[in-house]
C-alpha positions as CSV (number, residue, x, y, z in Angstrom):
1,M,-43.4,106.8,-133.3
2,D,-41.5,105.6,-136.3
3,C,-40.6,108.3,-138.9
4,S,-40.3,105.8,-141.8
5,K,-43.6,104.0,-141.0
6,T,-45.4,107.3,-140.7
7,G,-43.8,108.6,-143.9
8,K,-44.8,105.6,-145.8
9,L,-48.4,105.9,-144.6
10,I,-48.6,109.6,-145.5
11,A,-47.3,108.7,-149.0
12,Q,-49.9,105.9,-149.3
13,L,-52.8,108.1,-148.2
14,R,-51.7,111.0,-150.4
15,K,-51.7,108.7,-153.4
16,E,-55.1,107.1,-152.5
17,N,-56.5,110.6,-152.3
18,K,-54.9,111.4,-155.7
19,F,-52.8,114.3,-154.4
20,T,-49.4,115.2,-155.5
21,Q,-46.8,116.2,-152.9
22,Q,-47.4,119.8,-154.1
23,N,-51.2,119.5,-153.7
24,L,-50.8,118.3,-150.1
25,A,-48.2,120.9,-149.4
26,D,-50.5,123.7,-150.7
27,A,-53.4,122.4,-148.6
28,L,-51.2,122.5,-145.5
29,G,-49.4,125.8,-146.3
30,I,-45.9,124.3,-146.5
31,S,-43.4,123.4,-149.2
32,N,-43.5,120.2,-151.2
33,K,-39.9,119.5,-150.0
34,T,-41.3,119.2,-146.4
35,V,-43.8,116.6,-147.6
36,S,-41.1,114.7,-149.4
37,K,-38.9,114.8,-146.2
38,W,-41.8,113.2,-144.2
39,E,-42.4,110.5,-146.9
40,C,-38.7,109.6,-146.9
41,G,-38.8,109.1,-143.1
42,L,-36.5,112.0,-142.4
43,G,-38.9,113.9,-140.1
44,F,-42.3,114.3,-138.6
45,P,-45.0,116.9,-139.3
46,D,-45.0,119.8,-136.9
47,A,-47.5,119.4,-134.1
48,S,-49.7,122.3,-135.5
49,L,-50.2,120.3,-138.7
50,W,-51.4,117.0,-137.4
51,A,-55.1,118.0,-137.2
52,D,-55.1,119.4,-140.7
53,L,-53.2,116.5,-142.1
54,S,-55.6,114.1,-140.5
55,Q,-58.6,115.9,-142.0
56,I,-57.1,116.2,-145.5
57,L,-56.1,112.6,-145.6
58,G,-59.3,111.4,-143.9
59,V,-57.6,109.3,-141.3
60,D,-57.4,109.5,-137.5
61,I,-54.4,111.4,-136.1
62,V,-53.3,108.5,-133.9
63,Q,-53.2,106.1,-136.8
64,I,-51.1,108.5,-138.9
65,M,-48.7,108.9,-135.9
66,E,-48.5,105.1,-135.4
67,G,-47.8,104.7,-139.1
68,E,-50.5,102.0,-139.7
69,I,-54.2,101.8,-140.2
70,T,-55.9,99.0,-138.3
71,P,-58.8,97.8,-140.5
72,N,-62.0,96.3,-139.0
73,R,-63.0,92.8,-139.9
74,P,-65.7,92.7,-142.6
75,D,-69.3,93.1,-141.3
76,I,-70.9,89.7,-141.6
77,G,-74.4,91.2,-141.7
78,N,-75.8,89.9,-138.4
79,I,-77.9,92.7,-137.1
80,N,-78.1,91.0,-133.7
81,R,-74.6,92.1,-133.1
82,V,-75.6,95.7,-133.2
83,K,-73.7,98.1,-130.9
84,F,-74.9,101.3,-129.4
85,Y,-72.7,104.3,-128.5
86,V,-73.7,107.2,-126.4
87,C,-71.7,110.4,-125.8
88,P,-71.6,111.2,-122.1
89,K,-71.4,115.0,-122.8
90,C,-74.0,115.7,-125.5
91,S,-76.1,112.4,-125.3
92,N,-75.6,111.8,-129.0
93,A,-76.6,108.2,-129.7
94,L,-75.0,106.2,-132.5
95,I,-75.5,102.7,-133.9
96,S,-73.0,100.3,-135.5
97,T,-73.4,96.9,-137.0
98,G,-69.7,96.0,-136.8
99,S,-66.5,97.1,-135.1
100,S,-66.1,100.9,-135.2
101,T,-64.0,103.6,-133.8
102,I,-66.3,106.4,-132.9
103,Y,-65.5,109.8,-131.5
104,C,-67.8,112.5,-130.2
105,C,-67.0,115.7,-128.4
106,G,-63.3,114.9,-128.8
107,K,-63.4,111.6,-127.0
108,K,-63.4,108.0,-128.1
109,L,-66.7,106.2,-127.3
110,E,-66.9,102.6,-126.2
111,A,-69.9,100.5,-127.1
112,A,-72.5,100.5,-124.3
113,K,-72.7,97.3,-122.3
114,S,-76.0,95.9,-121.1
115,Q,-76.1,96.7,-117.4
116,W,-79.6,96.3,-116.0
117,D,-82.6,94.0,-116.2
118,I,-86.1,95.4,-116.8
119,E,-88.5,93.8,-114.4
120,E,-91.7,92.5,-116.0
121,N,-93.9,94.6,-113.7
122,E,-92.2,97.8,-115.0
123,Y,-93.5,97.6,-118.5
124,T,-96.5,96.5,-120.6
125,V,-96.7,95.3,-124.2
126,E,-99.9,95.2,-126.1
127,K,-100.8,94.3,-129.7
128,M,-102.5,97.1,-131.5
129,D,-103.4,96.8,-135.2
130,L,-100.2,95.3,-136.6
131,D,-97.9,97.0,-134.0
132,Y,-96.6,96.3,-130.6
133,Y,-97.4,99.1,-128.2
134,F,-94.7,99.2,-125.5
135,K,-95.0,101.4,-122.3
136,I,-92.6,101.5,-119.4
137,N,-92.9,103.1,-116.0
138,H,-90.2,105.8,-115.9
139,P,-90.1,109.4,-114.5
140,M,-88.6,110.9,-117.7
141,E,-87.1,113.8,-115.7
142,K,-84.6,116.2,-117.1
143,N,-81.6,114.4,-115.6
144,N,-83.0,110.9,-115.6
145,Y,-84.9,109.9,-118.8
146,I,-84.8,107.2,-121.4
147,L,-82.6,108.4,-124.2
148,F,-83.7,105.8,-126.7
149,F,-85.6,102.5,-127.4
150,A,-84.2,100.2,-130.1
151,Y,-86.1,97.2,-131.5
152,V,-83.7,94.8,-133.3
153,K,-85.1,92.2,-135.6
154,N,-83.7,90.3,-138.6
155,D,-82.2,93.0,-140.9
156,R,-83.7,96.1,-139.1
157,V,-83.3,98.4,-136.2
158,F,-86.2,100.5,-135.2
159,F,-84.7,103.4,-133.3
160,Y,-86.8,105.8,-131.2
161,R,-85.1,108.8,-129.7
162,M,-86.7,110.1,-126.5
163,Y,-86.6,113.4,-124.6
164,P,-87.3,114.6,-121.1
165,E,-91.0,114.8,-120.1
166,Q,-92.0,112.8,-123.2
167,A,-94.2,109.8,-122.5
168,P,-92.0,106.6,-122.3
169,E,-94.0,104.6,-124.9
170,I,-93.5,103.5,-128.4
171,R,-95.2,101.6,-131.2
172,F,-93.2,99.4,-133.6
173,P,-94.2,96.8,-136.2
174,Q,-95.2,93.4,-134.9
175,S,-92.6,90.7,-135.6
176,R,-91.9,87.9,-133.2
177,G,-88.3,87.1,-132.1
178,G,-87.0,90.6,-131.9
179,K,-85.1,92.2,-129.0
180,L,-86.0,95.6,-127.4
181,Y,-83.2,97.6,-125.8
182,I,-83.7,100.7,-123.6
183,Y,-81.0,103.2,-122.8
184,S,-81.6,105.2,-119.6
185,L,-79.3,108.1,-118.8
186,E,-79.1,107.0,-115.2
187,K,-78.7,103.2,-115.7
188,G,-77.2,102.8,-119.1
189,L,-78.2,100.1,-121.6
190,S,-80.7,97.5,-120.6
191,K,-80.5,93.8,-121.2
192,A,-82.7,92.9,-124.1
193,I,-86.4,92.2,-123.7
194,K,-87.3,89.4,-126.1
195,L,-90.7,89.9,-127.8
């Protein structure tokens, strides 16, 4: 950790948030001289202040400590590069269309990688009205169920959250050339089924 880099970043973030040193000091319950000392690179915030400082400035603690914010590349708008994130503790499922740093239950999540193939004899796809009706053979038990289905096509993601004992079937608008992903708690993310 570099005091001067961290101090410069704190000053930059404070100004971006339109805070004076006094405003930031009041929010943290410290003196404005302490904030000035940090910004001049003459010291670090106390360990008990990092979480509050991070929340007030709206930046991850680690990035403040390192003294630099690593920006993502601009999203080029290709929905086919969609990434799925699943929290192993609470099963929260999140979607990103570009690079992201996502935390849940206090831990950084990595994008799910496609880990298994769905055999053709395990599922059926029928055309109904103007929809696809997709059904897969799966037990859908409490500790082994499909968490979600996601159909990705052009500029859209149709996301279907599932629950234990629910029938493993979905309907989504017919459009050729899309990809269907399935996330199973036991197996992880499936390789895409092209429809």
